[in-house]
C-alpha positions in Angstrom: 1.2 -8.4 25.9 3.9 -10.9 25.1 6.4 -13.1 27.0 9.7 -12.0 28.6 12.7 -12.4 26.4 10.8 -12.5 23.4 12.3 -16.3 22.3 11.3 -18.7 25.3 8.3 -20.6 24.2 8.2 -19.0 20.7 5.9 -21.8 19.5 8.7 -24.4 19.8 6.5 -27.8 19.7 7.6 -29.9 22.2 5.0 -32.7 22.9 5.1 -34.8 25.8 7.3 -33.0 28.0 7.3 -33.6 31.7 8.2 -30.2 33.1 9.7 -26.7 32.2 13.3 -27.5 31.7 13.3 -29.1 28.0 11.2 -26.2 26.7 13.3 -24.0 28.5 16.5 -25.1 27.1 15.0 -25.2 23.5 13.5 -21.6 23.5 16.9 -20.6 24.7 18.8 -22.1 21.7 15.8 -20.3 19.8 16.7 -16.9 20.9 20.4 -17.4 20.8 20.4 -18.6 17.2 17.8 -15.9 16.2 20.1 -13.3 17.6 23.0 -14.6 16.4 22.0 -15.1 12.8 19.9 -12.1 12.0 21.9 -8.9 11.8 20.0 -5.8 10.4 20.3 -3.3 7.8 20.0 -0.4 10.1 23.2 0.7 11.6 24.2 -0.3 15.0 23.4 2.1 18.3 26.3 2.9 20.3 26.3 1.7 23.9 26.5 5.3 25.1 23.5 6.2 22.9 21.6 3.0 24.2 22.6 3.9 27.9 21.6 7.4 27.3 18.1 6.4 26.0 17.6 4.2 28.8 18.3 6.9 31.4 15.7 9.3 29.8 13.0 6.0 30.1 14.0 6.2 33.8 13.6 10.2 33.9 10.2 9.9 32.2 9.0 7.4 34.7 10.1 9.4 37.5 7.8 12.2 36.1 5.0 10.4 35.6 5.2 7.9 39.2 6.7 11.2 40.8 3.7 13.1 40.2 1.0 10.5 40.6 2.4 9.9 44.3 2.5 13.8 45.0 -0.8 14.5 43.7 -2.9 11.7 43.2 -2.1 8.9 45.8 -4.1 7.4 47.3 -6.4 7.7 44.6 -6.6 5.1 41.5 -5.3 7.3 38.8 -3.6 10.6 38.2 -5.5 13.5 36.5 -2.3 15.2 34.9 -4.1 18.3 33.3 -5.4 19.4 36.4 -2.9 17.8 38.8 -5.4 15.7 41.2 -6.2 12.1 41.7 -9.2 10.4 40.0 -11.7 9.0 42.5 -14.3 6.8 41.4 -17.7 9.3 41.9 -16.1 12.5 42.3 -15.5 12.9 38.8 -18.1 12.8 36.2 -18.7 9.1 35.1 -16.6 8.2 31.6 -18.7 4.9 31.5 -17.1 1.5 31.4 -13.7 3.0 31.7 -14.2 3.7 34.8 -14.9 0.1 35.9 -11.2 -0.3 36.3 -11.1 1.8 39.3 -12.1 0.2 42.6 -10.8 2.8 45.3 -7.5 0.4 46.0 -4.8 3.1 44.6 -4.8 1.0 41.2 -1.6 2.8 39.8 0.8 2.4 42.7 -0.4 -1.6 42.4 0.2 -1.6 38.7 3.6 -0.1 38.9 5.0 -2.4 41.5 7.0 -4.7 39.6 7.8 -1.5 37.2 10.0 -0.1 40.1 12.1 -3.6 39.9 12.6 -3.6 36.4 13.7 0.0 36.4 16.1 -1.0 39.3 14.4 1.5 41.9 14.4 -1.3 44.6 14.0 1.3 47.5 11.3 2.8 46.0 9.3 -0.7 45.5 10.0 -1.4 49.2 8.6 2.1 50.1 5.6 1.2 47.4 5.1 -2.2 48.8 4.8 -0.9 52.5 2.3 1.8 51.4 0.2 -1.0 49.8 0.1 -3.1 53.0 -0.7 0.0 55.0 -3.0 2.2 52.8 -5.3 -0.2 50.2 -8.5 -1.7 51.2 -10.0 -4.1 48.7 -13.3 -4.2 50.9 -14.9 -1.6 49.0 -18.6 -0.9 47.8 -17.6 -0.3 44.4 -18.3 -1.9 41.0 -15.4 -2.9 39.0 -14.3 -4.7 36.1 -13.6 -8.4 36.6 -11.0 -8.5 33.6 -9.4 -5.1 34.8 -9.2 -6.0 38.4 -7.5 -9.6 37.4 -5.0 -8.1 35.4 -4.2 -4.9 37.0 -4.6 -5.5 40.4 -4.4 -9.3 41.0 -1.9 -9.3 38.4 0.2 -6.3 40.0 -0.1 -8.2 43.3 1.2 -11.5 41.9 3.9 -9.6 40.3 5.3 -7.8 43.2 5.2 -10.4 45.4 7.1 -12.6 42.7 10.0 -9.8 42.6 9.6 -9.4 46.6 10.8 -13.0 47.0 13.3 -12.5 44.6 14.9 -9.6 46.5 14.7 -11.3 49.6 16.4 -14.3 48.6 19.2 -11.6 47.0 19.6 -10.9 50.9 19.6 -7.0 50.5 15.7 -5.7 50.1 12.5 -6.6 51.3 14.2 -9.3 54.3 11.1 -8.2 56.6 8.7 -9.4 53.6 6.4 -12.7 54.6 4.2 -12.9 51.5 1.8 -9.9 52.5 1.1 -9.1 49.0 0.3 -12.7 48.3 -2.3 -12.7 51.1 -3.7 -9.7 49.8 -4.0 -11.2 46.2 -5.6 -14.3 47.4 -8.1 -12.2 49.4 -8.8 -10.2 46.1 -9.0 -13.6 44.3 -11.7 -14.8 46.8 -13.6 -11.7 46.3 -13.7 -12.4 42.4 -15.0 -15.9 42.6 -18.5 -15.2 43.0 -18.5 -13.4 39.6 -18.2 -17.4 38.3 -21.5 -18.5 39.5 -23.0 -19.2 36.1 -24.2 -22.3 34.4 -21.4 -21.9 31.5 -18.8 -21.3 33.9 -17.9 -17.7 32.3 -17.4 -15.1 35.1 -19.9 -11.8 35.3 -18.3 -9.0 33.7 -18.6 -6.8 36.9 -18.3 -7.5 40.8 -19.2 -5.6 43.7 -15.9 -5.9 45.7 -18.1 -5.7 49.1 -21.2 -7.6 48.0 -20.4 -9.6 45.3 -23.2 -10.5 42.6 -26.8 -10.2 42.6 -27.5 -9.1 46.2 -29.3 -5.9 45.9 -26.8 -3.8 47.5 -24.1 -5.5 45.2 -25.8 -3.3 41.9 -24.4 -5.8 39.5 -25.3 -9.3 38.6 -27.8 -8.8 35.8 -25.6 -8.8 32.8 -25.9 -11.2 30.2 -23.1 -10.8 27.9 -19.5 -10.5 28.4 -16.3 -10.1 25.9 -14.1 -13.1 25.0 -11.2 -11.4 26.3 -12.7 -10.7 29.6 -13.7 -14.4 30.3 -10.8 -15.9 28.7 -7.8 -13.7 30.2 -7.8 -15.2 33.8 -5.6 -18.4 33.7 -2.2 -16.5 34.2 -3.2 -14.9 37.3 -5.8 -17.4 38.5 -3.1 -20.0 37.7 -0.5 -18.4 39.4 -2.3 -17.5 42.8 -3.2 -21.3 42.7 0.1 -22.3 42.3 1.5 -19.8 45.0 -1.2 -20.4 47.5 -1.8 -24.2 46.9 -5.5 -23.5 46.5 -6.6 -25.1 43.4 -9.8 -23.2 42.9 -8.7 -20.4 41.1 -6.9 -22.5 38.3 -9.9 -24.3 38.1 -12.2 -21.7 37.6 -10.1 -20.2 35.1 -9.7 -23.2 33.1 -13.4 -24.0 33.4 -14.1 -20.4 31.4 -11.3 -21.3 28.8 -13.0 -24.9 28.1 -16.1 -23.2 27.5 -15.1 -20.7 25.0 -13.4 -23.5 23.2 -16.1 -25.4 23.0 -17.9 -22.6 21.8 -15.6 -21.8 18.8 -17.3 -21.8 15.5 -16.2 -25.3 14.1 -16.0 -24.6 10.6 -13.9 -21.4 10.6 -12.1 -22.0 14.1 -13.0 -18.3 15.3 -14.5 -16.9 18.3 -17.0 -13.7 18.1 -16.4 -10.5 20.3 -19.2 -11.1 22.5 -20.8 -14.3 24.5 -23.8 -15.0 26.3 -22.5 -16.0 29.8 -25.7 -18.3 30.6 -26.4 -19.9 27.2 -23.1 -19.5 25.3 -24.3 -17.7 22.2 -22.3 -15.5 20.3 -23.9 -12.0 20.7 -21.5 -10.4 18.4 -20.2 -12.7 15.7 -17.2 -10.6 14.2 -13.9 -11.9 15.0 -10.3 -10.3 14.8 -7.1 -10.3 17.1 -8.0 -6.7 18.5 -10.4 -5.3 21.2 -12.8 -7.8 23.0 -10.8 -11.1 22.2 -6.9 -9.8 21.8 -5.7 -11.3 25.2 -7.9 -14.7 24.8 -5.6 -15.9 22.3 -2.3 -14.3 24.0 -3.5 -16.5 27.2 -3.9 -19.8 25.5 0.0 -19.4 24.4 1.2 -17.9 27.4 -0.7 -20.8 29.7 1.0 -23.6 27.6 4.4 -21.8 28.4 3.9 -21.3 32.1 1.9 -24.2 33.0 2.9 -27.2 30.7 -0.3 -28.3 29.4 -0.2 -29.2 25.5 -3.7 -28.4 25.3 -3.5 -25.0 25.4 -0.7 -24.9 22.6 -3.0 -27.2 20.5 -6.0 -24.8 20.9 -3.5 -21.6 20.0 -2.4 -23.1 17.0 -5.6 -24.2 15.7 -7.1 -20.5 16.1 -3.7 -19.1 15.0 -4.3 -21.2 11.5 -7.6 -19.9 11.1 -6.2 -16.1 12.1 -3.6 -16.4 9.5 -6.1 -18.0 6.8 -8.8 -15.3 7.4 -8.1 -12.0 9.4 -4.4 -11.7 8.1 -3.9 -9.6 4.9 -0.6 -8.6 4.8 0.1 -5.8 6.7 -3.2 -5.5 7.8 -5.3 -7.5 10.4 -9.1 -7.4 9.5 -12.0 -8.6 11.5 -14.5 -11.1 9.8 -17.7 -12.6 10.4 -17.1 -15.9 12.2 -19.6 -18.1 10.2 -18.6 -16.3 6.9 -15.0 -15.6 7.5 -14.3 -14.5 3.7 -16.3 -11.6 4.5 -14.8 -8.5 6.0 -17.1 -7.3 9.1 -15.7 -4.0 9.0 -13.0 -1.6 7.2 -11.1 -0.5 10.0 -8.5 -1.6 12.8 -8.4 -0.7 16.4 -5.0 0.2 17.9 -5.1 -3.1 20.4 -4.3 -5.4 17.6 -0.7 -3.9 17.9 0.2 -6.4 20.5 -0.5 -9.2 17.9 3.1 -8.8 16.0 4.6 -9.3 19.6 2.7 -12.4 20.1 3.5 -13.4 16.7 7.3 -13.2 17.8 6.4 -15.6 20.8 4.9 -18.0 18.5 8.0 -17.9 16.3 5.9 -16.4 13.0 8.3 -13.2 12.3 7.8 -12.5 8.8 3.9 -11.3 9.2 5.0 -9.8 12.7 7.6 -7.9 11.2 5.0 -6.7 8.3 2.1 -5.3 10.6 4.5 -3.9 12.9 5.8 -1.8 10.0 2.5 -0.7 9.0 1.7 0.3 12.3 5.0 2.4 12.5 4.1 4.3 9.4 0.7 5.1 10.8 2.4 6.6 13.9 5.1 8.4 11.7 1.9 10.0 10.0 0.0 10.9 13.1 2.3 10.9 16.0 0.7 8.4 18.1 -1.2 5.3 17.0 -5.1 6.3 16.5 -7.6 4.2 18.4 -8.9 3.1 15.2 -8.0 3.8 11.7 -9.4 2.9 8.3 -7.7 0.5 5.8 -6.5 3.2 4.1 -4.7 4.8 7.1 -7.2 7.6 8.1 -8.2 8.3 11.4 -11.4 6.6 12.4 -11.3 7.2 16.5 -9.0 9.8 17.1 -8.1 9.3 20.6 -4.9 7.8 22.0 -4.7 7.0 25.6 -0.9 6.6 25.7 -1.4 2.7 24.7 2.0 0.5 25.3 1.0 -2.5 22.8 3.2 -1.2 19.9 5.9 -0.6 22.2 5.5 -4.2 23.5 5.7 -5.7 20.0 8.8 -3.3 19.0 10.5 -4.9 22.1 9.8 -8.5 20.9 10.7 -7.8 17.3 14.3 -6.5 18.7 14.6 -9.3 20.8 13.9 -11.8 18.2 16.1 -10.1 15.2 18.7 -8.2 16.9 17.7 -5.3 14.4 18.8 -1.9 15.4 16.3 -0.6 13.4 13.7 -1.3 16.6 16.1 0.7 18.9 15.6 3.5 16.5 11.6 2.8 16.6 11.7 2.9 20.0 13.8 6.1 20.1 10.8 7.8 18.1 8.2 6.7 20.5 10.2 8.1 23.8 10.6 11.4 21.3 6.7 11.7 20.6 5.8 10.9 24.5 8.1 13.8 25.6 7.1 16.1 22.8 3.4 15.6 22.5 2.1 14.1 25.7 4.2 15.2 28.4 2.8 18.1 30.7 3.7 19.6 33.8 2.0 17.0 36.0 2.6 13.9 34.2 1.8 12.5 30.6 -1.7 13.4 29.5 -3.6 10.8 27.0 -4.0 12.4 23.8 -7.9 13.2 23.2 -7.2 13.8 19.5 -4.2 12.9 17.6 -5.3 14.9 14.6 -5.1 18.3 16.7 -2.6 17.2 19.7 -5.3 18.1 22.2 -4.9 16.2 25.5 -7.3 14.4 27.8 -7.0 15.0 31.4 -6.2 10.8 32.0 -3.3 9.2 32.9 -4.1 5.3 33.0 -2.5 2.8 35.3 -1.2 0.7 32.3 1.2 3.5 31.2 3.2 3.0 34.2 2.7 -0.5 34.3 3.6 -1.4 30.5 5.1 1.4 28.5 8.4 2.4 30.8 9.0 -1.4 31.4 9.2 -2.2 27.6 10.9 1.1 26.7 13.5 0.5 29.2 13.9 -3.1 28.3 14.8 -2.4 24.8 17.5 -0.5 25.7 18.9 -2.3 28.7 21.5 -4.7 28.6 21.3 -7.8 30.6 23.7 -6.2 33.2 21.5 -3.4 33.5 18.7 -5.4 35.1 19.3 -6.9 38.5 17.6 -10.2 37.8 17.3 -12.3 35.1 14.2 -11.2 33.0 14.2 -14.7 31.0 13.1 -16.6 34.1 9.7 -14.7 34.0 6.7 -14.6 31.7 4.8 -11.2 31.0 1.0 -11.3 31.6 -1.3 -8.8 29.6 -0.5 -6.3 31.7 3.1 -6.7 31.6 3.5 -8.2 35.4 5.7 -10.9 35.8 5.4 -14.3 36.8 8.4 -16.7 37.7 8.4 -19.6 35.2 9.0 -21.9 37.8 5.3 -21.9 39.0 5.2 -24.9 36.1 6.2 -27.3 38.0 4.6 -26.1 41.4 1.4 -27.8 42.7 0.7 -29.2 39.3 -1.9 -31.9 40.5 -4.7 -29.8 39.0 -3.0 -29.6 35.6 -4.1 -31.9 33.2 -4.7 -32.3 29.5 -8.4 -31.5 28.3 -9.1 -34.7 26.5 -12.9 -34.0 25.7 -12.1 -31.7 22.7 -11.2 -32.9 19.5 -8.9 -31.1 17.7 -8.7 -29.9 14.0 -6.0 -31.6 11.8 -3.9 -28.5 10.8 -1.7 -28.2 7.7 1.7 -28.3 8.9 2.8 -25.5 6.4 1.5 -23.2 8.6 4.3 -24.0 11.2 7.1 -23.7 8.5 8.3 -20.6 10.8 8.1 -22.5 14.1 11.1 -22.0 15.8 13.9 -23.5 16.3 13.9 -23.9 12.8 16.3 -20.4 12.4 17.2 -21.1 8.6 14.0 -20.4 7.5 13.1 -17.6 10.2 16.5 -15.9 9.6 18.2 -16.5 6.3 21.9 -16.0 6.2 20.9 -12.6 4.7 21.9 -9.5 6.9 19.0 -7.3 5.1 16.4 -9.9 5.8 14.1 -8.1 8.0 14.8 -4.9 6.0 13.7 -6.6 2.7 10.3 -7.5 4.4 9.9 -3.5 5.6 10.8 -1.9 2.6 7.9 -2.6 0.4 5.6 -0.9 3.3 7.6 2.5 3.7 5.3 4.2 1.8 2.1 2.2 2.0 0.7 5.1 4.4 2.0 8.5 3.0 2.2 7.8 -0.7 -0.9 5.5 -1.6 -4.4 5.6 -1.7 -4.8 2.0 -1.4 -8.5 0.9 -2.9 -7.3 -2.5 -3.3 -5.3 -3.2 -0.3 -7.8 -5.6 1.2 -7.6 -8.5 -0.7 -10.2 -9.6 -3.1 -11.7 -12.6 -1.6 -12.1 -15.8 -3.8 -12.6 -13.7 -6.7 -10.4 -15.3 -9.1 -12.5 -18.6 -8.3 -15.7 -16.7 -10.1 -14.6 -18.2 -13.4 -13.8 -15.1 -15.2 -16.8 -13.2 -13.8 -16.2 -9.4 -12.8 -15.0 -8.3 -9.6 -18.4 -7.5 -7.1 -19.7 -4.1 -7.0 -18.3 -2.1 -4.1 -20.3 0.6 -2.5 -17.3 3.4 -3.3 -17.8 2.9 -6.9 -21.9 2.5 -7.2 -23.2 5.2 -9.6 -27.0 5.4 -9.4 -27.1 6.7 -12.7 -25.6 3.5 -14.0 -27.9 1.0 -15.3 -25.4 -2.0 -15.0 -24.9 -1.3 -11.1 -28.7 -1.0 -10.5 -29.0 -4.2 -12.2 -26.3 -5.9 -10.1 -28.3 -4.4 -7.2 -31.3 -6.4 -8.2 -29.5 -9.8 -8.4 -27.6 -9.3 -5.1 -28.9 -11.9 -2.5 -31.1 -14.0 -5.2 -28.4 -16.0 -7.6 -26.2 -17.6 -5.4 -24.5 -17.8 -1.7 -21.8 -15.8 -3.4 -23.9 -12.9 -4.8 -25.6 -12.9 -0.9 -22.2 -12.2 0.5 -21.3 -9.7 -1.9 -24.7 -7.8 -1.2 -24.3 -7.9 2.5 -20.8 -6.7 2.0 -22.4 -3.9 -0.2 -25.1 -3.0 2.1 -22.6 -2.6 5.0 -20.1 -0.5 2.9 -23.0 1.8 2.0 -23.9 2.3 5.4 -20.6 3.1 6.5 -20.4 5.6 3.7 -23.3 7.3 4.9 -22.1 7.4 8.6 -18.7 8.8 7.0 -20.4 11.5 4.9 -22.2 12.7 8.1 -19.1 13.0 10.0 -17.2 14.6 7.1 -19.7 17.6 7.2 -18.9 18.8 10.1 -16.0 21.4 11.2 -13.0 19.6 12.8 -11.9 20.4 16.5 -9.8 23.2 16.8 -6.8 23.5 19.9 -5.9 26.1 22.7 -2.4 25.6 23.0 -0.7 27.1 26.6 2.7 28.3 25.6 3.9 30.7 28.1 5.8 29.4 31.2 5.9 26.8 32.9 3.7 25.1 29.9 5.6 25.9 26.9 3.0 24.0 24.6 2.7 21.0 26.8 -1.0 21.5 27.4 -3.3 21.4 24.5 -6.9 21.6 24.9 -10.0 20.3 22.8 -11.7 23.6 21.5 -15.0 23.6 19.3 -14.8 25.8 16.4 -17.2 28.6 15.1 -19.3 28.8 11.5 -18.1 32.3 11.8 -14.9 34.5 12.2 -11.5 33.5 10.8 -10.9 30.1 9.7 -7.8 28.9 11.5 -7.5 25.9 9.1 -7.3 28.3 6.4 -4.7 30.8 7.8 -1.9 31.1 10.0 -2.6 30.5 14.1 -3.7 33.3 16.2 -1.3 33.7 19.3 -1.8 36.0 22.3 -2.1 36.5 25.8 -5.6 36.3 27.6 -7.7 38.1 29.3 -11.4 38.1 30.9 -13.8 40.4 29.5 -16.3 42.7 31.3 -18.9 41.6 31.7 -18.1 38.3 31.5 -20.9 37.3 29.5 -20.0 39.5 26.7 -23.3 40.5 25.9 -22.6 44.5 25.8 -20.0 46.8 24.8 -17.1 45.6 27.1 -16.4 48.1 30.1 -12.6 47.1 30.1 -11.5 47.4 26.5 -8.1 48.5 27.4 -7.6 45.0 29.1 -8.4 42.9 26.3 -6.8 45.0 23.5 -4.4 42.8 21.4 -5.5 40.1 23.3 -7.7 36.9 23.3 -10.5 37.8 25.5 -12.3 35.1 27.7 -15.9 35.3 27.6 -18.6 33.2 29.2 -21.4 31.1 27.4 -25.2 32.5 27.9 -27.3 35.4 27.9 -26.8 36.2 24.4 -25.9 34.8 20.7 -22.1 33.7 20.3 -22.0 36.2 17.3 -22.6 38.8 19.7 -20.1 38.1 21.9 -17.8 38.3 19.1 -18.7 41.3 17.7 -18.4 43.2 21.3 -14.9 41.8 22.0 -14.0 42.5 18.3 -14.8 46.2 19.1 -13.2 46.4 21.6 -9.9 45.4 20.1 -9.4 41.5 20.9 -7.6 39.5 18.3 -9.8 36.3 19.2 -12.0 35.1 21.5 -12.6 31.8 23.7 -16.0 31.1 25.2 -16.0 28.9 28.3 -18.9 26.9 28.8 -21.1 28.1 31.9 -22.3 24.5 32.8 -20.0 23.6 35.6 -18.2 20.5 35.3 -18.9 20.0 31.6 -15.9 18.5 30.0 -15.0 17.4 26.2 -14.0 13.9 28.0 -17.6 13.1 28.8 -19.5 15.5 25.9 -19.6 15.7 22.1 -17.7 18.6 20.8 -20.0 21.2 19.3 -19.1 24.0 16.7 -20.9 27.8 17.4 -23.4 28.9 14.6 -24.0 32.1 13.8 -27.3 34.1 14.8 -29.2 34.0 11.5 -27.5 37.2 10.3 -24.6 37.9 8.0 -21.5 37.4 9.9 -19.0 38.4 7.5 -18.4 41.4 9.7 -16.6 39.1 12.4 -13.0 38.5 11.3 -11.6 37.1 14.7 -11.3 33.5 15.3 -13.7 32.3 17.8 -13.2 28.9 19.9 -15.3 27.0 22.7 -14.2 25.5 25.3 -16.6 23.4 27.8 -16.2 24.1 31.6 -13.3 21.7 32.8 -11.0 23.0 29.7 -11.6 26.5 30.5 -10.8 26.2 34.0 -7.4 25.0 33.4 -6.9 28.4 31.6 -8.4 30.4 34.3 -6.6 28.7 37.2 -3.3 29.3 35.0 -4.0 32.9 35.1 -4.8 32.7 38.6 -1.4 31.5 39.2 0.6 33.3 36.9 -1.1 36.2 35.8 0.6 36.6 32.3 -0.9 33.6 30.2 -0.3 33.3 26.4 -1.9 30.8 24.1 -2.1 29.7 20.8 -5.4 29.3 18.7 -4.9 27.0 16.0 -6.5 23.7 13.9 -3.7 21.5 15.5 -1.0 21.7 18.2 2.0 23.3 17.0 5.4 21.6 17.8 7.1 23.3 20.8 10.2 25.5 20.8 13.2 22.9 22.1 15.4 25.9 23.1 12.7 27.0 25.6 11.7 23.9 26.7 15.3 22.7 27.5 15.4 25.1 30.2 12.5 23.4 31.8 12.9 19.7 31.0 15.2 17.1 29.3 14.1 16.6 25.7 15.4 14.0 23.1 18.1 14.9 20.5 15.7 15.3 17.9 12.8 17.4 19.8 14.1 20.2 17.2 12.8 18.4 14.3 9.1 19.2 13.0 7.1 16.2 13.3 3.8 17.5 12.4 2.0 14.4 10.6 -0.1 15.1 7.1 -3.7 15.1 7.7 -6.2 12.9 5.9 -8.7 12.3 8.6 -11.8 11.5 9.0 -13.7 14.0 11.6 -15.5 13.3 15.0 -18.9 14.1 15.4 -19.8 17.5 16.3 -23.0 19.2 17.2 -23.9 22.7 15.8 -25.2 25.1 18.7 -26.4 28.6 18.9 -26.0 30.3 22.2 -28.7 31.2 24.1 -29.6 31.7 27.9 -28.5 28.5 29.6 -30.7 27.1 32.2 -29.7 27.4 36.0 -29.4 23.5 36.4 -26.5 22.3 34.3 -27.2 19.0 32.2 -25.9 15.8 33.0 -22.4 15.6 32.2 -22.8 12.5 30.0 -25.1 13.9 27.8 -25.0 13.8 24.2 -27.5 16.2 23.5 -27.7 20.2 23.5 -30.0 21.9 25.7 -33.2 22.4 24.4 -32.8 26.0 24.2 -29.8 25.7 22.1 -31.7 23.0 19.8 -34.6 25.1 19.1 -32.3 28.3 18.7 -30.3 26.2 16.2 -33.1 25.1 14.2 -34.2 28.5 13.6 -30.9 29.1 11.7 -31.1 30.0 8.2 -29.3 27.5 6.0 -27.0 29.6 4.6 -25.7 30.5 8.1 -25.3 26.6 8.6 -22.8 25.4 5.8 -20.2 23.2 7.3 -16.6 23.9 6.2 -15.0 21.4 3.6 -12.8 18.7 5.1 -10.3 19.4 2.4 -7.1 21.2 3.7 -3.5 21.9 2.4 -2.5 19.1 4.4 -3.9 16.7 1.7 -2.7 18.3 -1.4 0.6 16.4 -1.6 -2.0 13.3 -2.1 -3.9 14.7 -4.8 -1.6 13.3 -7.8 -1.6 9.9 -6.1 -5.7 9.9 -5.6 -6.5 11.8 -8.8 -8.1 8.8 -10.8 -9.9 7.7 -8.0 -11.1 11.4 -7.1 -12.5 11.4 -10.5 -14.5 8.1 -10.2 -15.9 9.3 -6.9 -16.8 12.4 -7.9 -19.1 11.1 -10.7 -21.4 9.8 -8.4 -22.4 13.2 -7.2 -25.1 15.3 -8.8 -22.9 18.3 -8.2 -20.1 17.1 -9.8 -18.9 20.6 -11.3 -19.1 22.0 -7.9 -16.6 19.5 -6.5 -13.3 20.7 -5.0 -10.2 19.3 -7.0 -8.5 19.1 -3.8 -10.7 16.5 -2.2 -9.0 13.7 -0.6 -8.9 10.2 -1.7 -10.9 9.7 1.2 -14.0 11.5 -0.2 -17.1 8.9 -0.4 -20.3 8.7 -2.6 -23.6 10.4 -1.6 -25.9 8.1 0.3 -28.9 6.9 -1.2 -31.4 7.4 1.8 -34.2 5.7 -0.1 -32.2 2.5 -0.4 -30.6 2.4 2.9 -33.5 2.0 5.2 -34.5 -1.0 3.2 -30.8 -2.2 3.6 -30.9 -2.2 7.4 -33.8 -4.5 7.5 -32.2 -6.8 4.8 -29.1 -6.8 7.1 -31.0 -7.9 9.9 -33.1 -10.6 7.7 -29.8 -11.7 6.3 -28.4 -12.6 10.0 -31.6 -14.1 11.0 -31.4 -16.4 7.9 -28.0 -17.5 8.9 -28.7 -18.1 12.2 -31.7 -20.7 10.8 -29.0 -22.3 8.7 -26.8 -22.9 11.8 
C-alpha cells in the first residue's frame, strides 16, 4: 500500500512547487543517499540467490494464475481446495467479503499489471484481449464501492498505464487503442451515483446495473461507511480524470476527502472508523491505522505525490503527528478513542496495520517503521503467518490469514530505503512459508487457522495483484524489469499509475483554502528526508541496532507492561490505576478503588472506563478459552502431500490429540454410513480411519461401533449439504450423557464441504491417507520435491509455539437431523442438537484446559504473573501450574451488567460534553 521505489516523495517537504519535477529530483536524491549511506549488519545476498528467489516467485505466480485461468476463469476468484471458480450467488454467502465480487472476472483484472511487472508481456496481451472480449460491467449485482474502485477501476487503469507504455516501446500492444481506459470510464460513471449524498461521502455499496435507491437496486438504504471506504478514491478517480479529461471523477473524490478532513476530531486530529454518510457524525469513535482507516492516510500522502497539491501533505502531516502522539506505542500501534486519545480503545491489533511501516518509509520516518516491522516479523516467525488480529502479548485474537500482502509490501519498501539484506531474508521466509503451508495442488489457499494450519477455500484477487508483485520487486535488480518502476506510484491495491499524470489536465487541481491547519511541532519531522544524516547515521549496524531489542519481544516475554502507562507520571506520586487483570474481589483496597472510579476526577473516569472495557474483554476471552481448540485433518497421500489441511471440530471423548501423538492412516467409509449399528464391513475399516455420516444416533455410539470394528480413528461428516467451516461456527462433539471412557480412538467432525474434499479424493485416487492432529504438521520435503519446487529450507521445522486464545465453538450432541438443512450462515445448532446438548450431564461437558506442552517454555518467564492471576480464582489450589501467561481472572457477572450500562452512559455523557 505504499509507493513504488520507497524513496520518491518520501515526505520531502517542498512547498510552492509548480510541477512534479523538483519533487522527483529531490526524492531521487533521497533514495540514492539513503541506499548509499546505509549498509546492513546482515550478510549480503548474492546475485545468484536473488535471481533464484525471483524465479521462485515467478513459478509461484504461474501456479496461482495458471490454476485460476484453468479452473476458475471467467469467475471472479478461484476456490483452490475444490478447484473451481467462486461465482456470486452460487456459493454460500460470506457476508461483506462477497461484496468484492461483481461477476467481472475480478482476479484477471486485478492481475493485469502484475503480469507486466513479472515480465510476462505476452500473457499480459492475451489477458487484455480476454478482458475486452469477456468482461461485462453491466451486471445486476450489488458491489462494494471501495473494493470495486481499488481492484477493478484500479486494475483497468493500471493495465492501461502499462499497455500504453508497452505500445510506445514498439514490440507489444501495437493494436491497443485505449480500450481499457474506456472500460474504466464506463465503470467510473457507474460508481458516481453512490456519491449522491448531502455530505459527498459515497454510499458503501452500489448496483452496477441499477445504481442506488431504485427498488431493483437492492441498496441505497445504508447510513454508515468506513473512513477508508470514503477516503480511498482520490488516486483512481483523479487518474481517470487526468487520463480522460472528465473532471467530475476527481471533483467527487476530492469532495469526499474534504468532508472527512472537516469532520476530524479537532482536539486530537484523529478520525474514527465509521461515519454517517448523511450527517457526518462519527458512529465508531475508535481510531487507529488498521482496518477501516488505513488507506485514508495512505491516499492523503500519495495524492500529494501524484497530484502535486500541498494541502494533501499538510493534512497527512497533521494526522501523522496525532498518530505518533497517541496511537504509536513502539513497537505497537494501538487504537484509541478520538475524543480521549490517551485512552486505549482495544488491547489487540489487526493485520492490516502491517502496511504502515511502508507508509512511514514513504514519509521518511524510518526508525518506527523498522521497529513495528520487526515486531510483526517476530509474530510471523511464531505463527508462520500474521493472524488477522493478535493481542498486545502476541497471542492470536483472530486466527485467519487470507494471504494478505501488507507485510510483504512494507518489507519491500524498507529494503528499498535501507539496502539492508536482512529484509531479503525476511522475504525469503515469506516465500518459504507460502510454499510450505499455503500451497495446494490448485493454487494457494488462505489459512483458516494459523494455529492448526487448516485452510480456507479462497484465494483472493489481491494475492495476485500485490503479493507476487512486491516479492518479485524485492529480489529484482533494475535490469530485471522492462520499465522504470520509479516512474509510477502504487495504489493501495499495488496498481501502477504514472507520475506524469501530475502535469496532465491540472485545471481542477487547487489548494483547499477553506481549512485551517494545526501548527505542528517541527521536531515531528526530524526524520523527514533528505536529512539522511539523521535517517542513516554513519553506522553500518544502524537498522540492526533498532531491531535487536525486539528480537525476543514475542517468544520470550510476557509483556504485561508493553502498553505504555499513559500520563501516570503526572499523578504526583499516585498509585498506577487498577487494571482488570490485577483485580481481586477479596481485596478491600481494590473494592474501594472501584467505588471511586468515575466520581473523583476526569482521570478517575478514564481509569474506570478502561477498567470496565478490560473486564468485559477478560470475560469474553474466558468464555472462549473454556472451549476445545479446533483440530486438523491433513491429507498426506499423493498428490496432496500434506498441502490440504481441513479445519475439524474436536470431540469431548476419545483420544485427546493435543496430549497424544497424531493418528495417521488411510480412510474408509463405514457401512452403514451413519455408523449407528454394528458395521457390516469391519474388514474395510480395520486399522483405518473410518468415515461416518452425522445423524440418526449419538456421536459416542458411532465412535463405539467403528472402534469395535477395529478402526483407529473416526471422521464424522455433516449430513447438511453445503455446510462449511467458512460460514458456520466450529463445534465440538459431546458425549451421550454416559461414561465415555471406553472410547479410546480420536474422533473429529468435518462440515459437508470439507468432508466432500476427502470423499472426492477417494473417488479419484482410491487410497487416501490422512493425519488427525491438533495442528497441521510440516510436510516431507523429499516427497514434496518429487511434485513441486520447494525452497531450500523446507526441511526445517518451522512449527510455531502456541500460546493462543481459542476460537468460539459450540457443543453439540448428534441427533437425527431435519431433512431440510439449516441456512449456511447460521451460527446456531439445530433445535434437536440444542435440546440434546442441554440434557447432557455437566460431567460430560467439561471443557479441556487451554494449556499445552507448547506453552511450557514460557512458564519461567510468566511464573510471577501466573501467581498473581491465580490468586484471583476461588479454585486457586486446583489451578494448573502450566497455565499460560494469558490466563485471566474469573469474571464478576454481577458487576459486568452494570458496567455495560455505565459504559453507555459514559459515552452519552461524553457526547453531551462535545
